[in-house]
N, C-alpha and C positions, 0 to 999 in steps of 0.2 A: 268308464273304462278303468280297471284297477291299476294303481301305480306299480310299475315294474320294480323288481329288486335289483339294486346295483351291486355287481360283483367287482370289487376293487383290488388292485395290487397295491400294497402299502410298503414303504421302505422299512422292511423288517426281515430278519433272517429266516422267518417261518415260511416254508415252501407251500403256501396255500393262499387262496383269495378270501377276502372279508366282505360280508354282506351288509348293506345299508339300504335305508329307504331314500328315495329322491328328495332333494331339498324342496321346501314348500315353494309353489309358484313356478317351478321350472317345467317347461313343456317337454313332452316325451321326445319330440323331434330334436331337441338340443342335446339329448343324452347319446352322444356318439362314442364308440369305442376309441380310447386314446385321450379323451379330455381329462383335465385335472379337476379334482374336487377337494375342498378342505373338509376334513371329517374329524369327529372326536375319536380318540384312540387311547383307552385308559383315562388318565387324568390330563392328557395333553391333546393338542390338535396337530394333525399331520396332513401332508398333501398326498392324496392317493390318485391312481390312474384307473379309469374305467376300462375293464377288460371285456365285460359282456353284461347283458341284461338277462334276468331270469324271472320266471313267473312265480316261483316259490323258493323258500329257503329252509334249511334244516334248523335255523335259529328260530326260536319261538317269536311270534309276532310282537309280543309286548317287550321283548328284549332287543328287537331291531331298532337301532338308533338312526335318525335321519342325518344325511350329509348336511353340512352347514352352508356350503356355498359352491356353486359351479364357477370355475375360474376361466374357462375358455369357450369361445364360440366355435372354434375348430380345433382339432387335435394338434398339439405342438409338434409331435412326431409324425411325419408322413407315413402312409400305410406301409411302404416298403421297409422303413426303418423299424416300425412297430413289429412287423413280421420277423425281422432279424433279431429283435430282443426276445421274442417268444422262442425262436430257435436256440438262441444263446442260453437262455435259462434252462431249457430242456437238455441241451447237450452237456452243459457244464454242471448240471444237477444243482442249480442255484435258485434262490428265491426270485420270482419274477419281479416283485416290487423293488428288490435291491438291484436287479439287472436294469430295470427302467431308470432307476436313480443314477446309475453309472452313465447311462446314455444321455441324460439331461444335464445342461449346465447348472451350476450350484444355485443361481438366482431363480431358475424355473422350479427347482426342487423346493425352494422357499416360498413359492407362490407368486413371484413377480409376473407381470403380464408377458405373454409370449409374443409380443409385438415390439417393433423398434420404438425407441424412446420418443415420447411426444413432449414438446415444450411449447410454452406460450411465447409469442412474438408480438411486440408492440409496434403498431403502424400509425402513421399520421392519418387522421380521418379526412375524407374528401372535403375540400373547402377550408380546412383548418389552416391558420397562418399565425406567425409569431406576434403579429401586431394586434391580436384579438384583445379588445378592451377589458375582457374579464381577467386578463393576466397582468394588468397594469400594476396591481399591488401584490402579485404572487411571483416573486423572482424565482423561487425554486421550481414552480410549475413551468415557467417560461424556459428555464435551463433544461428541464426534462424534455419539453417539447422540441427544443433545439437539437438535443442529442438524438431523439427519435427521428427527426427530419433528416439527419445525416446518414441514417441507416435505411437506405431505400428498400432493402429486402426484409426489413423488420429488425427490431432490436430484441435479441434473445433475453428472456426473463433472467436467466442465470448470470447475465453480464451487468445487471443493475448495481450490484455491490461494487464491482470493479470501477464503474463509472461514477460511483458515489451518488447514485440517484435514489431518492426516497420513494418507496412503493406507495406511500400515502399520497404523494404528489401525483403519481400516475393514476391512482384511483379517482382523484379529483378531476384530472383531465378527462378520464373516461366518463365521469358523471356529466361533464360539460359537453360531451360529444366531440372533443377535439382529437381523441385517439380511439383506435379500435384494437381489439385483441384477437389474434389468430392462433389456433393450436395446430401445430403440424410437427412432422418428424424433425428432430434436431440435426440428424445426419442423413443426407440423401446421397446415394451413390450414383453419380451421373452415368447414364448409359454409355456403352463403349462407342467411340467414333474413330474413324480413320483406320490406318493399318494396325494390325496386332503387334507388329515388330518394331522395336526401337533400335535394334542392332541387326545387321545381316546374319543369316545362319552360316555356320561353318560348313566347309565341304566335307561330306562323310566319305570315309574310305570304303573299300568293297564290303568288308564284314559289317560295318555300321549300316551301310545302305541296305544290305540284305535283311538285317534285323529290323530296320525301320519299315521296309516295304512289307515284311511278313506281318508285323503288328498293325500297320495301317490298313492292311487288307482285312484284319479282324475287327476293326472299329464298327460298332453297331450291334455286336452280339457277344455272348459270353465265350471267352477263350482265355485260359491262363497261359502266360508266357514266362519262361525262366530265362532271363538274360544273364548268362554267366560270362562276364568279361574280366580279364586280368586287370589288376589295379592300373589306372592310367589309360585304359583302353577307350575312354570317351563314352561311357554309359550315359553320363548326364546329358551330353549333346543329343543322344538318341531320344532321351526323355523330352528334352526341350522341343525338338522338331515334331515329336508326336503330339505334344501339348498344343503346338501351333495348329496342327490339323484339327484337333478337338475344338479349339476356340473358333476356328473358321466355320465349323459346323454348328456353332451356336450352343455348344455344350460346355460343361464344367469338368475340371480335372482335380482329383484328390490325390495329393502326394504325401505319403507317410515317411517319416525319417525316424531313426532310432533314438537320437539324443537331442535335448533342448539346445545344446551348444552348437549343433549343426544348423539350427533354425536361422539365425541372422545371416550366416554365410550363404545358405540356400536362398533365403529371401532376397539378398543383395543380387545374386546371380539372376534370379527370375525378374527382378525389377529392372535390371539393365537390359534384359532381352525383350520383355513384353510390355506393350501398352495395354495393361489389363488390371482389373481390380483384384488384388491379392489379399487373402485373409490368412493370418498366422495364428494357429491354435496350439498352445502348450501350457505347462503348469506355471510358467513364469509371468504370465499376463494376469491381470486382476479379473475378478468375476464379471464386472461390467463389460470390460473389453472382450472377454470370452463370449458373453451372451450376444454382444453386438456382431462379432464375427460369425457366430453360429446362425443368427437370424439372417445376416447378409447372404450366407451360403444357402440357407433354406429358401429364401425369397428370390434367389437368382441374381443377387446384387454383388456376388463375389464370383469371379471367373475361375480363379485358381485358389485352392485351399491347401495349405501346407501345415502339417502338424505331426505331433508325436502320437504314441499308441492310442490315446483316447479320442483323437480326432477321427478315428474310424467311424464313430457314431454321429458324425456331422451330417445333417440332412442336406441333400442337393436337389435343387429344383429341376435341373437338366443334366443329370450325370452322364459323362461320356467316357471316362477312363479313370482307373485307380492304378497308381504306381506305388510300390513299396520298395524303398531303397534299402540296401544292406539287409536283405531279407533274412539272413542267417542270425542276425543280432539277437542275443538273449533278452534285451530290454523290451522286445515286443511282447514278452510274456508278463502279464500282471501277476504279482506274487502275493497279493493279499486281497481279501474281499472276493470279488468276482475274478477268479483266476483264469481269465481268457487269454488266448494267444491271438494278437492282432493280425498276424500273417494268415493264420487259418481262417479267422472270421472274415478277413478281407476277401478271401476267395469265395466264401459262402455268400457274402453281400454281392459280389460281382455276379455270381450265378443267379441270385434272386432278382437282381435288377437288370440282368441280361447285358452286362458290360464286359469289355476285355479288362484283364488285370495283368500288370507287368511286375514281376518280382525280379529285382536286380541284385547281383552280388558278385564280387571277385572270388568269394569262397562260399558257394551255396551250401545250405544245410543238407545233411544227408537225407532228411525227409523230402526236401524239394527235389533233390537229384533222383531219389527213388520214384517220386511221382512222374518225373520226366522220363525215366527209363520205362515206366509202366504205361506211358502214352497219355497220362492225364494232363501233363503240361507239355507245351511245345518248347523244346530246348534250343536256344539261340546262343552261339558262342562268339566272343570277341577275343581273339588270341594275340592280337598285336596292340602295342601301345599307340595311342593317337599321336600324330605329328612326327612319327619316326623315332620317338624316344625308345631307348633300349631297356629291356628288363634288367633289374638289378642282379649283380653277381653275388652268390652266397659263399660265405666262408665260415666253416664250423671251427671255432677256436677251442681246442682242448685245454682246459685250465686245471686239470689234475696236477697237483703238486706245484703249481705256479703260485707265487705270492700275489695276493690281491690287495689293492689299496682302496678301501671302501667299496669293494666289489668290482674294481676296475683293474684289469691285468695290464702288464707292461706293453705287450704288442698292441693292445687296443688304444692305450694312451698315445703311442707313436702314430697310429692311423688317424686319430683325432687331430693331432698336431699338424700332420700333413694336409688334412682336409681344410682346417682353419687357415693355415698359411696360404692355401690356394684361393682363399676368399670365399669359401663355401661354408655351408651349415651342416651341423652334426645333430642327429636325433638320438637320444639315449633313452631306451625303453626299459622300465622297471615297474612291474605291476604291484608295487607295494608302496603305500603312502607312508608318511612319517619319516623319522630319522633312522630308527632301527626297529625290527620286528619284536625285539624283546630287550629287557634289561637283566643282566646276569651278575650274580655275586661270584667273583673270581675265587673266593676262598671256600665257600660251601656248596656252590652250584644252585643257589636259590634263583628262581626265575619269576619275573613280574606276571602273576596270574590275575585274571579278572575275578573279582569276588562274586560275580553273578553268572559267569559263563565258564564252560570248559575251554577256555582260550587264553592266550597270552595277551598282555597289554602292550600296545605299540608306543614307543617313546617318540613324542613330538617335541624336539628340543627347542624349536623356535618359540613355542608357547610354554615351555617347561612343564609338560604334563604327560602322564601316561593315559592312553586312550584306548578303549576297547572298540574295535571296528565292527563288532557284532551287535552290541546292545547300546553303545554310546556312553558307557560309564567312564567318568574322568576322575583322576586323582593326581596329586603332586607326586613326583618321584621321591622315594625316601632318601635321606642323607646317609643312613646306615642300613645294612642288610637286616630285614625284620627277623631273620632266622639266627644269624650269628653276630650281628652288630658290626660287621666289617664295613669299612668305608670304600673298599675296592669294588665298586659297582660299575660294570662295563656294558655299553650298548653292543648287542650281538646282531650281526647281519646288517644289511643296508636297505634303506628305504629311499624314496625320492629326495627327502630333505638332506640326507647324508650325502647322496650322490651330488646334489646341487652344491653343497658346501665344499666338498672335496674338489669338484671340477672348477669351482671359483678360485681355489688355491693353485691347482695345476695349470690353469689357463687364465691368469689374472688380466690379460689384455682383451678378453672377449666376454661379452655378456652371457650369463647363464640364466635361462628362463625356465622356471618350473611350472608344468601344467598338470595339475591334479585337482581333485575335488576341494582340497584345502585352499589352494592358491587362486581358484576361480570362483569362490563362493560369493564374493562381492559383485554387485551389479556392474556390468561393463568391464570387469577384469579380463574376461576371455577375449573380448574385442581388442582391448589394449595390448594384450600379449600378441595377438595375431597381427596387429598393425606393425608391431616391432619386427616380427618374423618376416612379414611381407615386404619390408624395406629392402630385404635381400642382403643385408650386411652379415659378415661371418658371425655366428653365435652358436651356442649349444642349447638345444631344447631337451629338457629332462621331463619325462612324464609317464603316466600310467596309460591304460587302454583308451583314455579319452583322446590320445594322440593318434590312435589307430584308425579312427572312423572318418573316412571320406574327405579328409583335409588335403588341400593341394599346396605343397611347399616346394616351389620350383627350384629353390637354391639348396635343398637338402640333398647331399650326395652320399653321405655315410649314415647308415642306421646301425646302432649298436644295441643288441639285446643282451642285457647283463646276465640274465639267468633263465635259461630255456628248459630247465629240468623239472619244473613243478608239475607239469601235466603228464609226465611219463609214467608215474607210479601212483596215480590217484585211485581211490576206491570207486569213483564215479565213472561209469562206462562212457560218458560223454566228454571226459576230460581231455582225451587225446584229440578229439575233433575240435574242441574249443582252442586248445593250444596251437594246432595247425592253422586254424583261422586267424588267430591273433598274430602268429609269426608272419603269415603271408600278408595280412593287412598292414602291419607295422612296416614290413619290408617294402610294401608298395608306396610308402612315402618317399623312397629314395629314387633319384635320377628321373624325375618326371618331366624334365625339360631337356636341353641339349646335352648337359653333362651326364656321363654314365654314373649309375649308382652302385654302391657296394653295401652288403649287409654282413656284419660280423656277429655271429651267435656264440656267446660264451657258454660252454657246457662242460660238465664232467663226463658226459656220455656221448662223445663226438661220433662214435660208431653205432649209436642206437639206430636200429632199422628204420624207425619212424622218422627220425631227423634226417637220415641219409636219403630216404625216399622223397621226403618233402623238399629238400634243398636241391636234389639232383634231377628229380622227375616232375616235381610240381604238385600243386594241390589236388588236381583231378586224379592223378595216379594214387595219391594217398587216399582220396575219397573212395575210389573203387575198391581198394584193399580193405578199408574200414567197413564198407557196405557188405563185402563178402564175409567178414568176421562177424558182423551183426547178424547176418542171415544164419550163419552156422550156430550162433549162440541163442537165436530166437529173441533178439532184442529189437526195440524200435529202430527203424520203421517197419520191421517185420512182425511186430506184436504191438499191443496197445496196453497202456498202463493207467492205473488210477491209484492215487496214494492217499490213504486216510491218515492224517497227522493228528496227534493229540498231545496236549501239554497240561501239566498240573503243578501246584505248589509243592506237593509232597512226592518223594520218590515212590515209584510203583503204582501210583494212582492211574497214570495214563495207560500203563500196560494192562491193568485190570479192565478198564473201559474197552480197550482194543481187543482183549481176549473175548469179552462178551459179544462185541461186534463181529468178531471172527466166527464165533459159534453160530450166530444168526446167518452169516453169509454161507457157511458150510451147509446148514440146513436148507437154505434156499436153493443152493446148487443142485441138491438131490431132488427137492420138491419140483423145481422147474426143468429138471433133466438137462441142465446146461453142461456142455463139455468144452475142453480147451481153455479153462480158466484155472489159474493157480493162485493160492493165497500164500503170500510169503511174509512170515512174521506172526505176531507182532515182535518187533525188536526195538531196542533203544535207538534214537536218532544218532547219526555219526557224531554230532555235537550234542551230547545228552542234555546238558544244562545250559540254557541260554536265557539271559535277562531274568535270572532267578527262578525259572520254571524248568521242570524236568519233562523231557520230550521223548515220545516214542512214535512208531509208525507201522502201518500195515499196508503192504503193497499187493495190489491185485493186477495180475498179468493175464491178458487174454490173447489168444491167437487170432481172433476176429473181433471187430469192434461191436457188432450188433449184439452178440450174446453177453458181452461185458456190460453194455449199457442196459440190457434187459435186467441183469442181476442188480445193477446199481439202482435202477428205478424202483425195483421191488424192495431193496434192502434199506434205503435211506430212511423211509418213514419209521421203520423199527429201530434204527440207530438213534433217531431223535427221541424215542420213548425210553431208551435205556436209563437206568437209575443214575449212572455216572454222567449223563450228557449235560447235566446242569452244573456239576462241580468241575468238569474237565472242559477246557477250551479245545474244540476240535474243528477240523476243516477237511474237505475233500478236494483234491487237486486232480483234475482230469488232464491227461497228457502232460504230466509234470516234466519240466526240463532239468530239474536237479532233485536229487534224493537226499538233500542235506537236512 
């Protein structure tokens, strides 16, 4: 029987499969789709994944190279997840090899065994004893035997060094038949026993009960639910009680969260509630821990899996429910490499595996609301705060012509003082890190510009540096103006550092805690800050949008938003949606316990219709208005976008490449007789120069998804062959969430 041709997906941006001969001595039955093989690729070796077997190959027989080694006896990815990867690569127009690499933990991409770690354990042999005459003149061997005798379940080989035992001594004991070696898994997850609950469940109110019952009735089949609950309405309690039902049915639950920083908080809440095996997957754990958690989920040894975006690709032996918390959050969209959206893919996975999926948010994305209106999602609303807490009261504070002290007005300072003196906490929201957004020369107007981007450098006074938040470039602040040599250089605007410093001066008797990416970069820093907050003593919290997501601060009764005007006049059509979500989410941190909450929004545009509607009628009134505007303008979710981005070292290069790509697309539109698709551009990107490269983009907009994808499928092979495709760095973003 002739040997089949192996068609492999390799970790390469090329959107094709690669043909190899089977490794010598490997039986045909072992060549299952999904197994990994080590293969030669150019001058190096890579790990490929078998997609299919073929009888023939377009590659000449003498040019076909054999694979070097078969790494698996069974595919590491279950069939359902393998199908999801095939779908993902096709929908996002991405290389299958690269897509499968995203789905696998790093160690599996590097060829590690896809099995739980095996370790050697040393045991006392039957009949062995310490008085054996052969040990009379071997004190080290006798000490080693004594140590092994104390470990009734076996002494792990990895502990020999800690116990100062010599391996040579153990080998001699083995040769004498006094010890035996057993190879087994180093970590075994004991099967669940007893009740699933460690804490009693809370009593659900009427709305929570109705939502819980509706989703419980859908367990066991595919059904997407959108749980739209105001901040503090008890969405998490609904999640917890549903997970209990899933666990009782012998199934696993996958919970996706938007931020790593929410991981420890979510984990602690789940560990208090459940007597269950919980795996945590995010980018802050090391590669070995990630593989162990991934394998535990695949083999059914983890009951609850909690993770950020990439945890969507975790295999589950007995999947029962997928929950995606804060479904509106932009961090669910991967912005480099495989540009997938975890929310959309989670729905596809749930449909493929016939599972219910629950999307939860106080401020649902317009896409999800549109799906609910169209009947594709079941909409469940929670309009009341849990435990009788009252919604916060909004106050729009007009700061036109008012003096500002580091961005803080007089009336706001008074409100802060009253809150602190009442023994409560204040949250100050400002979505700008650093001390000041820019450094200005008072004499000539020079501004600190990044040398590599069309952006200003942010002053970070604590580290005495100017930092670009777009490319990471750092330099020392100049002593004199580079343009006119003046020494009168002034920080302009306010960032979190400046607000922290000023609040420390205004309120010296109260701690000021800053929570942003800079202050929480050290391991454990976030938990330390939250422990201080949760003590409940009066303090001021200053932070960026990290503070807006899912945190429960029962003693915060005043939320101050220092600048709400940024999203009102942006070129990005999604800016107002994001601003509304951010305001509502930040406001939701106020008054979550018995004390009523107040939200003060500083703005130069207190009568702006969007702000008035949002603060007086709520997020859902804003969302309905925004959806009707999107429908009239033919913007998503009423149309579908694909964005071809390009960047090059020289000005104009990216535009030339995109012009050629645009000509190809126009020709294909006529050839395939496709309608309802517009090509917009090419145009320079809103920030044309970033990290030293010149950027441009071409936007494709289709009134229907199918014709747009038909065009993309036919178009991309030609784009890959364009002369400029090797000198220009380019990428295609399907359903982009920003056009920056």
